[in-house]
N, C-alpha and C positions, 0 to 999 in steps of 0.2 A: 532453600527453596527448591522444590522439584521443578524440573524442566520438561518440556514437551519435546519429543524426538521424532523426526521424520522416519518413516519406515519405507521399505522398498515398494509396498503396495500403495504408497502416496497418501496414506492416512496417518493420523497422529496417534501415538500410543501415550498412555499416561500412567503414572505411578499412583499418585494420590490427589493431585490437584489439576483441574482442567481450566486454567485461567484463559479466558478469551483475549483479554487485553494484552497488548504489547506496549510497554512503556515508551512514550514519545510518539505513538501512532496518532494520526489524524483520521478520524472516521468521517464518512460523508456519503454522498451519492454521486454516481456517474451520470453525466448529462450528455446524451448523444446528439447527433445532428438533427434529430426529429423530436427532441424534447424541449420543453420550456427551459429557459436558463435557470429559473428558480423553482425547482421541483419541491413538493412538500417533503419535509425532512423527518417524517415519522420514524423511519427505520433506516439506518445506514446500510447501503448495499456494497460498500467498498471502504478501503482504508489505504493510507500511504504512510510510510515511515521515513521522515527526513533524516539526513545524515546527522551523525553526532555533532559535527562541526560543519558549518556552512561558511563560505566566503562572504564576509560582511559587505563586500562591494557588489555582490550578485543579488539581483532582484528575484531570480528564479530559485525554487527549491529543488534540490536533487533528492529523489526519494526511491525507496523500494515500493513495488506494487504488492499489496497484501490482499489475500483472498481468504474467504472462510473455508476451513477444512474440518470434516467431521473427526470426532475423537473416538478412537477405537474403544469398544466396550461401553460406549454411552451413546445410544442412538439419537438423542436429541441435543447433545452438546457439541460444540465446535470451538475453534480457535483461529485467530488471524495467523496466516502463514505466508511466507515469501513466495511469490509467483516465479516460476522458472520459465525459461524460454520454451520448454517442452509443452507448456499449456497455454500459449497465447491464442490458440485456436479454440479455446474453451469458453472464454468470458467475452461478453458483448463489447466492452470497451476496448479490449486488445484486438478482437476481430476487426473492429472499426479502425483502430490505429493501423493495423496491418494493411487495411484497404486504403489508407490515407484520409479517412474521414476525420472531421474535427470533433474532438471529445473534450469535455470539461469535467472538472471535479469540484463539487461544492462541499466545503467543510461543514459538518453539522454544528460544531460549537461556535464558530465565528461567522458563519454564513458567507465567508469569502469564497469567491469563484475563481478557478484557475483554468487556463488553457493547458492542455496536456499534450506532451510529445514524448517519444522514446528518447532516452539517453543511452549511453553505452551499456552493453551487457556487462554484468559483473561476475567474474569468476567466483566460485564458492569460497575459495581461500581468502578472499578480500572482504567478505561481508562483515566478519567480526570487527575488523579494524575500523571500517567506515560506519557501521550501523549497530555494533554491539554484539555481545556473545549470544544473547537470547534470540536475536534475529538470525544469526548463523545456525542456531540449533533448530530453528523453524524453517530452514531452507533445504532444498535438495543438495546433495554433495556431488552429484554426477552431471549437473547441468548449470549453466550460468543463470543468475537471477536477472529479472527484468527491473531495470532502473527507469524511472520517469523523470521528466523535467516539468515542473509546474510553474507557470508564469501567472502571477496575479492579474485578474481582469479588473477587479475593483479593489485596488490596494487601500489599506486603512488610511484615513485622513489623519495627518499629524497636526495636532494643535500646539502651537508654540505658546509657552507660558510667558506672560509679560511681567 
C-alpha cells in the first residue's frame, strides 16, 4: 500500500493512491458554543483518531485531531492528516479551545456527542506507537501533535440481556 507523506510545505504528496480515510478514524462535525448540539450531518468537517488501545476503565477517548489537507498534484483531492501544535490558530474548534470556549464533536456514524478538551501534546516520535504507522506518516515530524480528550455527553444505553 502506498502511503501519504507530509512535506515541508505542509501539503501531502502522493505516489499513486490518495486515500482520504485513516483506518480507525471517527468522522463528524465540530459543534461550537454558538451552534445547536445536533447539527445536520450532511458532510463531516472534522475527524479524530482514537488510540490503538484505550484504558477500558476510562470513559473518555484520547484521540489525535485530524484535519483535511490537500493532496499535491490533485487540486480537488485531500486526506485526513494529524493536526500539529503549529496550526491550532487555523481551525475554528482549536481557536475556540485555545480561548477556553466549550466545543463538542458529534460523530457522523453513531450520532454520539462528545465534550472536547485538549490532552497532552504528543511528540512526533510517539505517534506510531500510540496511533499507528499511518498516523505517524500523516503527521509533521518537527512539531508535537494535538491530542484531544473526548468525553461522551450521551453515552450509549447498555441493555442487559435477561
